[in-house]
Every structure is written in C-alpha cells, then in structure tokens.
N, C-alpha and C positions, 0 to 999 in steps of 0.2 A: 416536455420534460416529465409530465406525469406518467406518460405511457412507456418511457424508456426503462429497460430492465437491465440488471447486471448480467453481463454475458461472460465475463472472464475476470479472474482475480489472479495476479501474479505478484510473487515476492522474490526479489533479488537480495541475496545476502552478499555484500561486497567483500572482495578479497582483502587481504592485509594491506597491500599497496594502495588501493583505492580508499580504504578506511583511513590510512595515514594521510592521504591527500586531502580528504574531506573533513577530517577531525584530527589535526596535528596535536600531538601530545596526549592522545587518548590513553586511558587506562587499559590494562590487559583484559578486563572483563567487559569491554565495550564492544557492541555489535552494531554495525552500520548497514543500511540497505535501502531498498526502495520498494514501496507497495504501490502497485498500479491497478486500476479498476477500469474496464472497458464495458460499454453499454451496447445493446443490440442495434442502436441507431449510430454507432461509430463514435460516440463521445468517450472521452477517457479522462481520468484524473490520477494523479500520483502524489505521493508524499515521501520524501527522504526521511529516514528515521536514524536515531542513535539511541541505544539503550544500554544502560550500565547495570551489571549484576543481574541480568535477566537469564531465564533458562533457555534462551534461544540457541545456546551453544550446543544443545542436544540436537534431536531430530527435527529439522525445520518442517517437515511434513506434518509431523504430529503436532508441533506448535501452532501451525497455521490451519490445521484441519477444522478448526471451529468455524472458520469463515466460509466453508463450503455451503452452509445453509443460506447464506446471502445470495448466492448465485440464483438468478431467476426472479429475484425481488426488485421492486421499484426502489427508487432512492428512499422515498418516505417509509416504505415497509422495512427496508434495511435499518434505517435509523431507529425505528420502533423496536425492531429485533435486538439491535445492540443494547438499547436501554433495558430490555428484559433480561438480557444475558450479562449485564455488567458485573454483577457479583460473582458469577461462575467464571467469567473470563479473566477477571482481575483488571487493574488499572492500565498495564502496559498494552495489552492486546485490545482493550476497549478503546483506549485513546488513539491508538494507531489506525484502527478502522474508521472511527469517527473523523479523524484527520483526513484520510483518504476519500471518504465520502464527501467531506466538505470541499476538498479539492475537485472532486468530480462535479459538484453542484456549481462551483465557480467556473469550471471549464465549460459546462453546459450553457451557463450564462454568457460567457465570453463568445461561445460558438454562435449563440443567437445574435450577438452583435457583430460577428464576423472577425473577432479577434482570437489569436492563439494564446493559450494560457502560458505565460512566461516560465512558470515553474516546470511544466512538462516538456517545454520545447528544448530544454537543456539536455535531456536524456535521449540517447539513441540506443535502440535494442541491441544492435550488433555490439556496440561498445559495452553495454551492461553485461551481455553474455561473456564477453572476453575478460570482464573485470570482476565477475562474481565467483564467489566460492561455492555458493549453492543457489538453487532456483527451484521454485514450486509454482505450479499453475493449476487452476481448476476452473 
C-alpha cells in the first residue's frame, strides 16, 4: 500500500436523469457525480457526491484541475498535499478528494483481504459514460 501511486483521477458529472434517480427532489443548484481514483497497482476507489450551490456548473475541467498535482503521489503524500491546500481549495473540493482517497484506502484494504469494495462495485464505466453530462480524466 505504501508503494502504490495515484495513476488516474476521473470525475463523472451525472446527467439530469441520473441526478433525479440518485437524489429525488433535489434543488436546481445541485450537482451529482462520481470521483474515481486508480492506482498503478490496479487499486481503485470512488465516491459519489452531491453538492449544492457550488461553482461546478461552470467548466468542470477548470474546477477539477487542482487535483492534477495528486497524480503520481502515494496515498500518504496525497493526503498531506490536500491538507496543505485546504484553504486554497475550499471545503467542497477538499472534502471530495479526501473522501475519494479514504474510499481508495478502504478498497486497498478490502483487496488485501480478497474482498471487492461494495461502494465501487455498483458503478460500471459504460453506464457512467452513458449517464454523464460531463467527464474529465487526468
């Protein structure tokens, strides 16, 4: 686990129909999606999110570009970096990445025990691409 490094970070912004399914009765300023992280040794973690009143309605690439620096770091280095950047990033983006890294750590622990993380098992990439309004990967 110490040697694994972040290989890819992906963010799927759900389309209106999937947002309605996942969060019935949501407000108009609500954004829903999934942040997924993959490591160089095949580990992965993901976190579904919903944010209200955030500026993710704009350019999703610009909003997530802050996460590029995490690519290539270990899990521990990533968490340290997030703590350093917390004030600049703001609460929403900091919490989102911390949650995704926590999910990744749980998945790595599950994998070591031969168990699939139930949170990530629900999501299929083809389905996500079909049901996403926007996607960014780096």
